[in-house]
GUMIMI-179275 format. One record per residue (C-alpha): residue number from 1; residue in one letter; x, y, z. Coordinates in nm, 2 decimals, always signed. Example, Ala and Ser with C-alpha at 12.3 -4.5 7.8 and 13.67 -1.06 7.14 Angstrom:
REM GUMIMI-179275
(1 a (+1.23 -0.45 +0.78))
(2 s (+1.37 -0.11 +0.71))
***
This chain:
REM GUMIMI-179275
(1 x (+1.13 +3.43 +9.11))
(2 x (+0.99 +3.41 +9.48))
(3 x (+0.63 +3.41 +9.46))
(4 x (+0.62 +3.42 +9.06))
(5 x (+0.64 +3.06 +8.95))
(6 x (+0.29 +3.05 +8.88))
(7 x (+0.30 +3.35 +8.64))
(8 x (+0.28 +3.32 +8.27))
(9 x (+0.60 +3.34 +8.09))
(10 x (+0.65 +3.47 +7.73))
(11 x (+1.00 +3.34 +7.63))
(12 x (+1.16 +3.50 +7.30))
(13 x (+1.46 +3.30 +7.14))
(14 x (+1.68 +3.46 +6.88))
(15 x (+1.83 +3.24 +6.67))
(16 x (+2.08 +3.25 +6.34))
(17 x (+1.93 +3.20 +6.01))
(18 x (+1.88 +2.84 +5.94))
(19 x (+1.85 +2.69 +6.28))
(20 x (+1.55 +2.51 +6.39))
(21 x (+1.40 +2.50 +6.76))
(22 x (+1.32 +2.16 +6.87))
(23 x (+1.11 +2.14 +7.16))
(24 x (+0.79 +1.98 +7.28))
(25 x (+0.65 +2.35 +7.31))
(26 x (+0.43 +2.48 +7.05))
(27 x (+0.56 +2.83 +6.91))
(28 x (+0.31 +3.11 +6.95))
(29 x (+0.52 +3.29 +6.65))
(30 x (+0.82 +3.20 +6.47))
(31 x (+1.04 +3.40 +6.18))
(32 x (+1.36 +3.33 +6.03))
(33 x (+1.55 +3.51 +6.33))
(34 x (+1.32 +3.47 +6.61))
(35 x (+1.07 +3.23 +6.79))
(36 x (+0.83 +3.33 +7.05))
(37 x (+0.66 +3.08 +7.32))
(38 x (+0.37 +3.15 +7.57))
(39 x (+0.45 +2.92 +7.89))
(40 x (+0.19 +2.87 +8.19))
(41 x (+0.46 +2.92 +8.45))
(42 x (+0.81 +2.86 +8.54))
(43 x (+0.74 +2.47 +8.63))
(44 x (+0.65 +2.44 +8.25))
(45 x (+0.96 +2.62 +8.15))
(46 x (+1.20 +2.43 +8.36))
(47 x (+1.01 +2.10 +8.22))
(48 x (+1.03 +2.19 +7.83))
(49 x (+1.41 +2.16 +7.72))
(50 x (+1.46 +2.34 +7.37))
(51 x (+1.76 +2.23 +7.14))
(52 x (+1.85 +2.49 +6.86))
(53 x (+2.08 +2.37 +6.58))
(54 x (+2.06 +2.33 +6.20))
(55 x (+1.76 +2.11 +6.15))
(56 x (+1.78 +1.74 +6.11))
(57 x (+1.44 +1.63 +6.23))
(58 x (+1.18 +1.35 +6.17))
(59 x (+0.83 +1.34 +6.27))
(60 x (+0.57 +1.08 +6.28))
(61 x (+0.22 +1.05 +6.44))
(62 x (+0.18 +0.77 +6.67))
(63 x (-0.13 +0.71 +6.87))
(64 x (-0.29 +1.06 +6.82))
(65 x (+0.05 +1.22 +6.89))
(66 x (+0.28 +1.40 +6.70))
(67 x (+0.64 +1.24 +6.77))
(68 x (+0.95 +1.46 +6.70))
(69 x (+1.29 +1.32 +6.67))
(70 x (+1.55 +1.57 +6.66))
(71 x (+1.94 +1.51 +6.64))
(72 x (+2.25 +1.72 +6.65))
(73 x (+2.53 +1.50 +6.51))
(74 x (+2.84 +1.76 +6.46))
(75 x (+2.99 +1.51 +6.20))
(76 x (+2.64 +1.40 +6.05))
(77 x (+2.72 +1.04 +6.13))
(78 x (+2.36 +1.00 +6.26))
(79 x (+2.06 +1.10 +6.09))
(80 x (+1.71 +1.17 +6.27))
(81 x (+1.54 +0.94 +6.02))
(82 x (+1.76 +0.68 +6.10))
(83 x (+1.67 +0.69 +6.45))
(84 x (+1.29 +0.77 +6.42))
(85 x (+1.31 +0.41 +6.23))
(86 x (+1.48 +0.25 +6.49))
(87 x (+1.19 +0.39 +6.72))
(88 x (+0.91 +0.33 +6.54))
(89 x (+0.85 -0.04 +6.63))
(90 x (+0.90 +0.04 +7.02))
(91 x (+0.67 +0.34 +7.00))
(92 x (+0.36 +0.13 +6.81))
(93 x (+0.41 -0.16 +7.07))
(94 x (+0.39 +0.12 +7.36))
(95 x (+0.06 +0.27 +7.20))
(96 x (-0.07 -0.07 +7.22))
(97 x (+0.03 -0.09 +7.57))
(98 x (-0.13 +0.22 +7.67))
(99 x (-0.45 +0.12 +7.53))
(100 x (-0.42 +0.25 +7.14))
(101 x (-0.36 +0.62 +7.22))
(102 x (-0.10 +0.83 +7.38))
(103 x (-0.18 +1.06 +7.66))
(104 x (+0.00 +1.35 +7.51))
(105 x (-0.04 +1.59 +7.21))
(106 x (+0.33 +1.60 +7.12))
(107 x (+0.66 +1.46 +7.25))
(108 x (+1.01 +1.54 +7.15))
(109 x (+1.31 +1.31 +7.16))
(110 x (+1.61 +1.58 +7.16))
(111 x (+1.96 +1.41 +7.08))
(112 x (+2.26 +1.62 +7.13))
(113 x (+2.58 +1.36 +7.00))
(114 x (+2.91 +1.46 +7.07))
(115 x (+3.25 +1.34 +6.93))
(116 x (+3.41 +1.09 +7.16))
(117 x (+3.32 +1.04 +7.52))
(118 x (+3.29 +1.44 +7.58))
(119 x (+3.31 +1.59 +7.91))
(120 x (+3.10 +1.46 +8.23))
(121 x (+2.83 +1.21 +8.24))
(122 x (+2.63 +1.08 +7.94))
(123 x (+2.30 +0.97 +7.92))
(124 x (+1.91 +1.08 +7.92))
(125 x (+1.69 +1.30 +8.12))
(126 x (+1.30 +1.26 +8.12))
(127 x (+1.05 +1.55 +8.10))
(128 x (+0.68 +1.55 +8.08))
(129 x (+0.66 +1.58 +7.70))
(130 x (+0.99 +1.54 +7.59))
(131 x (+1.34 +1.37 +7.69))
(132 x (+1.68 +1.49 +7.64))
(133 x (+1.99 +1.26 +7.53))
(134 x (+2.36 +1.36 +7.56))
(135 x (+2.56 +1.04 +7.42))
(136 x (+2.89 +0.99 +7.21))
(137 x (+2.84 +1.02 +6.84))
(138 x (+2.92 +0.68 +6.69))
(139 x (+2.81 +0.44 +6.38))
(140 x (+2.44 +0.51 +6.27))
(141 x (+2.33 +0.20 +6.35))
(142 x (+2.48 +0.15 +6.69))
(143 x (+2.38 +0.49 +6.82))
(144 x (+2.02 +0.42 +6.69))
(145 x (+1.97 +0.09 +6.90))
(146 x (+2.14 +0.22 +7.19))
(147 x (+1.90 +0.53 +7.18))
(148 x (+1.61 +0.28 +7.11))
(149 x (+1.66 +0.10 +7.46))
(150 x (+1.73 +0.42 +7.64))
(151 x (+1.40 +0.59 +7.48))
(152 x (+1.20 +0.28 +7.59))
(153 x (+1.21 +0.39 +7.93))
(154 x (+1.21 +0.75 +7.92))
(155 x (+0.92 +0.76 +7.68))
(156 x (+0.71 +0.58 +7.96))
(157 x (+0.74 +0.85 +8.17))
(158 x (+0.43 +1.01 +8.00))
(159 x (+0.24 +0.79 +8.24))
(160 x (+0.44 +0.83 +8.55))
(161 x (+0.50 +1.06 +8.67))
(162 x (+0.35 +1.27 +8.42))
(163 x (+0.00 +1.15 +8.49))
(164 x (+0.06 +1.00 +8.83))
(165 x (+0.25 +1.16 +9.12))
(166 x (+0.27 +1.27 +9.45))
(167 x (+0.26 +1.64 +9.59))
(168 x (+0.65 +1.61 +9.63))
(169 x (+0.65 +1.62 +9.25))
(170 x (+0.39 +1.82 +9.14))
(171 x (+0.51 +2.13 +9.35))
(172 x (+0.88 +2.03 +9.33))
(173 x (+1.12 +2.29 +9.51))
(174 x (+1.42 +2.32 +9.28))
(175 x (+1.58 +2.49 +9.56))
(176 x (+1.48 +2.25 +9.86))
(177 x (+1.38 +1.95 +9.68))
(178 x (+1.19 +1.70 +9.87))
(179 x (+1.15 +1.35 +9.74))
(180 x (+0.84 +1.11 +9.74))
(181 x (+0.87 +0.76 +9.86))
(182 x (+0.75 +0.62 +9.56))
(183 x (+1.03 +0.61 +9.33))
(184 x (+0.93 +0.23 +9.29))
(185 x (+0.64 +0.36 +9.09))
(186 x (+0.80 +0.64 +8.92))
(187 x (+1.13 +0.50 +8.78))
(188 x (+1.09 +0.10 +8.85))
(189 x (+0.76 +0.07 +8.72))
(190 x (+0.86 +0.27 +8.42))
(191 x (+1.19 +0.04 +8.37))
(192 x (+0.98 -0.25 +8.43))
(193 x (+0.72 -0.13 +8.16))
(194 x (+1.01 -0.07 +7.92))
(195 x (+1.11 -0.42 +7.93))
(196 x (+0.77 -0.59 +7.94))
(197 x (+0.62 -0.39 +7.63))
(198 x (+0.90 -0.56 +7.42))
(199 x (+0.83 -0.90 +7.52))
(200 x (+0.44 -0.85 +7.51))
(201 x (+0.45 -0.71 +7.17))
(202 x (+0.72 -0.97 +7.00))
(203 x (+1.01 -0.72 +6.98))
(204 x (+1.23 -0.97 +7.21))
(205 x (+1.18 -1.32 +7.30))
(206 x (+1.05 -1.47 +7.64))
(207 x (+1.42 -1.61 +7.68))
(208 x (+1.58 -1.30 +7.62))
(209 x (+1.34 -1.09 +7.86))
(210 x (+1.38 -1.33 +8.13))
(211 x (+1.76 -1.30 +8.11))
(212 x (+1.72 -0.93 +8.15))
(213 x (+1.50 -1.01 +8.49))
(214 x (+1.77 -1.23 +8.60))
(215 x (+2.04 -0.99 +8.55))
(216 x (+1.82 -0.74 +8.74))
(217 x (+1.79 -1.00 +9.05))
(218 x (+2.18 -1.04 +9.05))
(219 x (+2.23 -0.65 +9.02))
(220 x (+2.01 -0.59 +9.29))
(221 x (+2.18 -0.79 +9.52))
(222 x (+2.47 -0.54 +9.55))
(223 x (+2.25 -0.27 +9.70))
(224 x (+2.10 -0.24 +10.08))
(225 x (+1.83 -0.48 +10.11))
(226 x (+1.77 -0.42 +10.47))
(227 x (+1.57 -0.09 +10.46))
(228 x (+1.25 -0.03 +10.34))
(229 x (+1.25 +0.12 +9.96))
(230 x (+1.01 +0.38 +10.05))
(231 x (+1.25 +0.52 +10.32))
(232 x (+1.53 +0.47 +10.04))
(233 x (+1.34 +0.66 +9.79))
(234 x (+1.29 +0.94 +10.03))
(235 x (+1.63 +0.97 +10.11))
(236 x (+1.76 +0.92 +9.77))
(237 x (+1.92 +1.28 +9.72))
(238 x (+2.11 +1.26 +10.02))
(239 x (+2.12 +0.97 +10.28))
(240 x (+2.07 +0.69 +10.05))
(241 x (+2.23 +0.84 +9.73))
(242 x (+2.46 +0.56 +9.66))
(243 x (+2.12 +0.33 +9.65))
(244 x (+1.96 +0.54 +9.38))
(245 x (+2.05 +0.32 +9.08))
(246 x (+1.84 +0.02 +9.26))
(247 x (+1.53 +0.18 +9.13))
(248 x (+1.58 +0.04 +8.82))
(249 x (+1.67 -0.29 +8.97))
(250 x (+1.48 -0.37 +9.27))
(251 x (+1.22 -0.12 +9.15))
(252 x (+1.15 -0.30 +8.82))
(253 x (+1.16 -0.63 +9.00))
(254 x (+0.87 -0.50 +9.25))
(255 x (+0.69 -0.39 +8.94))
(256 x (+0.72 -0.74 +8.80))
(257 x (+0.61 -0.91 +9.11))
(258 x (+0.31 -0.71 +9.17))
(259 x (+0.21 -0.74 +8.79))
(260 x (+0.21 -1.13 +8.83))
(261 x (+0.02 -1.10 +9.19))
(262 x (-0.26 -0.88 +9.00))
(263 x (-0.27 -1.13 +8.73))
(264 x (-0.31 -1.41 +8.97))
(265 x (-0.56 -1.26 +9.17))
(266 x (-0.76 -1.17 +8.88))
(267 x (-0.77 -1.47 +8.65))
(268 x (-0.51 -1.30 +8.43))
(269 x (-0.76 -0.98 +8.38))
(270 x (-0.60 -0.74 +8.55))
(271 x (-0.21 -0.66 +8.57))
(272 x (+0.02 -0.35 +8.62))
(273 x (-0.12 -0.20 +8.26))
(274 x (-0.49 -0.18 +8.43))
(275 x (-0.39 -0.06 +8.73))
(276 x (-0.15 +0.25 +8.57))
(277 x (-0.46 +0.32 +8.35))
(278 x (-0.67 +0.34 +8.66))
(279 x (-0.46 +0.52 +8.90))
(280 x (-0.41 +0.79 +8.58))
(281 x (-0.77 +0.82 +8.56))
(282 x (-0.80 +0.86 +8.93))
(283 x (-0.52 +1.11 +8.94))
(284 x (-0.41 +1.28 +8.61))
(285 x (-0.14 +1.55 +8.56))
(286 x (-0.33 +1.80 +8.77))
(287 x (-0.43 +1.62 +9.08))
(288 x (-0.12 +1.48 +9.29))
(289 x (-0.17 +1.23 +9.55))
(290 x (-0.05 +1.24 +9.90))
(291 x (+0.24 +1.03 +9.93))
(292 x (+0.11 +0.84 +10.26))
(293 x (-0.24 +0.77 +10.08))
(294 x (-0.12 +0.58 +9.75))
(295 x (-0.08 +0.26 +9.90))
(296 x (-0.46 +0.25 +10.02))
(297 x (-0.56 +0.38 +9.67))
(298 x (-0.39 +0.10 +9.50))
(299 x (-0.55 -0.17 +9.71))
(300 x (-0.90 +0.00 +9.70))
(301 x (-0.84 -0.04 +9.30))
(302 x (-0.72 -0.40 +9.32))
(303 x (-0.74 -0.65 +9.60))
(304 x (-0.69 -0.69 +9.96))
(305 x (-0.41 -0.90 +9.91))
(306 x (-0.23 -0.63 +9.75))
(307 x (-0.18 -0.45 +10.07))
(308 x (+0.03 -0.75 +10.26))
(309 x (+0.24 -0.72 +9.93))
(310 x (+0.30 -0.35 +9.97))
(311 x (+0.35 -0.37 +10.35))
(312 x (+0.59 -0.66 +10.33))
(313 x (+0.82 -0.58 +10.03))
(314 x (+0.79 -0.20 +9.94))
(315 x (+0.72 -0.04 +10.27))
(316 x (+0.89 -0.35 +10.47))
(317 x (+1.21 -0.53 +10.43))
(318 x (+1.10 -0.85 +10.35))
(319 x (+1.30 -1.00 +10.04))
(320 x (+1.08 -1.05 +9.73))
(321 x (+0.98 -1.42 +9.72))
(322 x (+1.13 -1.50 +9.36))
(323 x (+1.08 -1.87 +9.38))
(324 x (+0.71 -1.86 +9.48))
(325 x (+0.67 -1.57 +9.23))
(326 x (+0.82 -1.74 +8.93))
(327 x (+0.66 -2.09 +9.01))
(328 x (+0.32 -1.92 +8.98))
(329 x (+0.40 -1.88 +8.61))
(330 x (+0.57 -2.20 +8.53))
(331 x (+0.90 -2.08 +8.55))
(332 x (+1.17 -2.24 +8.76))
(333 x (+1.39 -1.99 +8.98))
(334 x (+1.73 -2.13 +9.11))
(335 x (+1.92 -1.87 +9.32))
(336 x (+2.26 -2.09 +9.20))
(337 x (+2.19 -2.27 +8.91))
(338 x (+2.38 -2.57 +8.78))
(339 x (+2.09 -2.76 +8.56))
(340 x (+2.14 -3.05 +8.32))
(341 x (+1.94 -2.99 +8.02))
(342 x (+1.87 -3.12 +7.66))
(343 x (+2.09 -2.90 +7.42))
(344 x (+1.96 -2.73 +7.11))
(345 x (+2.33 -2.75 +6.95))
(346 x (+2.49 -2.41 +7.08))
(347 x (+2.39 -2.25 +6.77))
(348 x (+2.41 -1.88 +6.75))
(349 x (+2.05 -1.74 +6.61))
(350 x (+1.91 -1.42 +6.52))
(351 x (+1.53 -1.33 +6.48))
(352 x (+1.47 -1.17 +6.12))
(353 x (+1.13 -1.01 +6.13))
(354 x (+1.10 -0.96 +5.77))
(355 x (+1.14 -1.36 +5.70))
(356 x (+0.95 -1.43 +6.03))
(357 x (+1.19 -1.70 +6.12))
(358 x (+1.52 -1.74 +6.34))
(359 x (+1.83 -1.73 +6.09))
(360 x (+2.16 -1.93 +6.21))
(361 x (+2.47 -1.66 +6.23))
(362 x (+2.72 -1.85 +6.35))
(363 x (+2.83 -2.23 +6.37))
(364 x (+3.14 -2.21 +6.50))
(365 x (+3.05 -2.29 +6.86))
(366 x (+2.81 -2.58 +6.79))
(367 x (+2.86 -2.88 +7.03))
(368 x (+2.82 -3.24 +6.93))
(369 x (+2.45 -3.23 +6.87))
(370 x (+2.47 -2.91 +6.67))
(371 x (+2.74 -3.09 +6.45))
(372 x (+2.52 -3.40 +6.41))
(373 x (+2.23 -3.18 +6.29))
(374 x (+2.46 -3.01 +6.05))
(375 x (+2.35 -2.64 +6.09))
(376 x (+2.49 -2.42 +5.84))
(377 x (+2.54 -2.05 +5.83))
(378 x (+2.25 -1.85 +5.64))
(379 x (+1.99 -2.13 +5.73))
(380 x (+1.62 -2.01 +5.84))
(381 x (+1.47 -2.26 +6.11))
(382 x (+1.15 -2.37 +5.98))
(383 x (+1.07 -2.62 +6.24))
(384 x (+1.20 -2.79 +6.58))
(385 x (+1.11 -3.11 +6.69))
(386 x (+0.80 -3.09 +6.49))
(387 x (+0.69 -2.74 +6.57))
(388 x (+0.72 -2.41 +6.41))
(389 x (+0.95 -2.18 +6.58))
(390 x (+0.88 -1.81 +6.62))
(391 x (+0.98 -1.52 +6.85))
(392 x (+0.68 -1.56 +7.06))
(393 x (+0.69 -1.95 +7.09))
(394 x (+1.06 -1.98 +7.07))
(395 x (+1.13 -2.06 +7.45))
(396 x (+0.80 -2.28 +7.50))
(397 x (+0.89 -2.49 +7.22))
(398 x (+1.26 -2.53 +7.34))
(399 x (+1.08 -2.62 +7.70))
(400 x (+0.83 -2.88 +7.55))
(401 x (+1.14 -3.04 +7.37))
(402 x (+1.32 -3.08 +7.70))
(403 x (+1.00 -3.20 +7.85))
(404 x (+0.94 -3.50 +7.63))
(405 x (+1.29 -3.62 +7.53))
(406 x (+1.58 -3.76 +7.68))
(407 x (+1.96 -3.79 +7.60))
(408 x (+1.98 -4.01 +7.28))
(409 x (+1.65 -3.95 +7.17))
(410 x (+1.64 -3.88 +6.75))
(411 x (+1.54 -3.51 +6.68))
(412 x (+1.41 -3.36 +6.35))
(413 x (+1.49 -3.00 +6.26))
(414 x (+1.36 -2.84 +5.93))
(415 x (+1.56 -2.55 +5.79))
(416 x (+1.54 -2.34 +5.48))
(417 x (+1.89 -2.37 +5.31))
(418 x (+2.00 -2.14 +5.04))
(419 x (+2.06 -2.31 +4.70))
(420 x (+2.29 -2.21 +4.41))
(421 x (+2.03 -2.03 +4.19))
(422 x (+1.92 -1.82 +4.50))
(423 x (+1.63 -2.02 +4.62))
(424 x (+1.57 -2.19 +4.95))
(425 x (+1.52 -2.54 +5.00))
(426 x (+1.34 -2.73 +5.29))
(427 x (+1.62 -2.95 +5.44))
(428 x (+1.54 -3.21 +5.72))
(429 x (+1.82 -3.23 +5.97))
(430 x (+1.85 -3.52 +6.22))
(431 x (+2.06 -3.59 +6.52))
(432 x (+2.05 -3.73 +6.88))
(433 x (+1.96 -3.53 +7.16))
(434 x (+2.26 -3.45 +7.40))
(435 x (+2.26 -3.28 +7.74))
(436 x (+2.45 -2.96 +7.84))
(437 x (+2.46 -2.78 +8.17))
(438 x (+2.32 -2.46 +8.24))
(439 x (+2.50 -2.26 +8.54))
(440 x (+2.45 -1.92 +8.67))
(441 x (+2.31 -1.70 +8.95))
(442 x (+1.95 -1.63 +9.00))
(443 x (+1.89 -1.88 +8.67))
(444 x (+1.54 -1.85 +8.53))
(445 x (+1.40 -2.13 +8.28))
(446 x (+1.07 -2.24 +8.17))
(447 x (+0.93 -2.54 +8.33))
(448 x (+0.87 -2.82 +8.10))
(449 x (+0.62 -2.98 +8.34))
(450 x (+0.41 -2.66 +8.41))
(451 x (+0.06 -2.69 +8.48))
(452 x (-0.21 -2.55 +8.24))
(453 x (-0.30 -2.29 +8.50))
(454 x (+0.05 -2.17 +8.53))
(455 x (+0.10 -2.17 +8.16))
(456 x (-0.21 -1.96 +8.13))
(457 x (-0.12 -1.72 +8.39))
(458 x (+0.23 -1.70 +8.18))
(459 x (+0.06 -1.61 +7.87))
(460 x (-0.16 -1.34 +8.03))
(461 x (+0.16 -1.20 +8.19))
(462 x (+0.35 -1.17 +7.89))
(463 x (+0.12 -1.14 +7.58))
(464 x (-0.15 -0.90 +7.49))
(465 x (-0.49 -0.98 +7.57))
(466 x (-0.69 -1.17 +7.31))
(467 x (-0.39 -1.37 +7.17))
***
């Protein structure tokens, strides 16, 4: 193919009767035994996987784009419709995160499941208009949940590197590949956005999100932190191959830190969402940037202070200042935490979206406070310490409770409790508050004494505009 990469390609696939070809490509012609595709060139062909099998597909329109889920499950344990249902919430949230529309006409999730663990590696590979998944065939609900978590990341690649990428990516040499210095953008920012979209649009709580970032801080500490991240990115295929997985840890933390800085500098108006949209408009799919010019363009689109951040923490070797970053949004950061706080009863809860309330799942591990309150399995929490409780405000309510009470204070919790006739009765529980110790590395907790400015910045960071 030397010298012929830009030539158009006609691809003809001969298939058994009954088979269906799942791909992001649009067939020019199709019969019962053959599909024909017209492709612009070799790079587009390499970027467009196809999966042929007996059809199990589900299609849904999201933000003006046709979304295809195609599943090969040899023992028919997992249906495409179940996977699509699991993905629906995250796709809807990603549509809103990206401004209400998606920058593609068609996107395909191609899922190949294998009995047991199979041979070789498991995982996913992103492409411009599709992503391919090779995973063990398991119980449908758990498989769909696992795919949702991975797909949240892979789908965001429609922004970067599809719409924002360097010349190294645009003119990628499959024989002698050269990597860009900006994996923090392609993978790190994508990983960050995949988590942020879930907390912004109420798919997970603030506490769950912070625990995820806490884990990333801890995991990143196991990698080299004395070499610029741009240098590690450029050498990730060879010299720094062992450091590649840190793009999902430190890369995401760079994204978070830059997001909070931008929100702070702009009074909450600009963050990573707005920056990525601006970069997409500046470059786009067919206009790559020069690797060495990206930082200057980001500074031009944002604020002069961003230049120092990029120089120190991305192109430099300074450690991200987590204590300062989190303090600006009213979150306490402790490298080694052993904090005494008021307990909520050590009860196991689950967010029930349909009911719009937290359900008590388990009371086997409740502490003295939980026993005194008298939680029962199946209770729905109506209010805690006088405040209605939901997935959006859970951590704020608990932080305020811890800020205004001390051990021994009388606390009231209202629950909806199931009755023998199938109805639920509002029941008031009461008990005296007790303290508990929270221990861990890189501990993150909402500051009960956060200022109005800190809470406003946190809201701009973790909630959609207009909330």
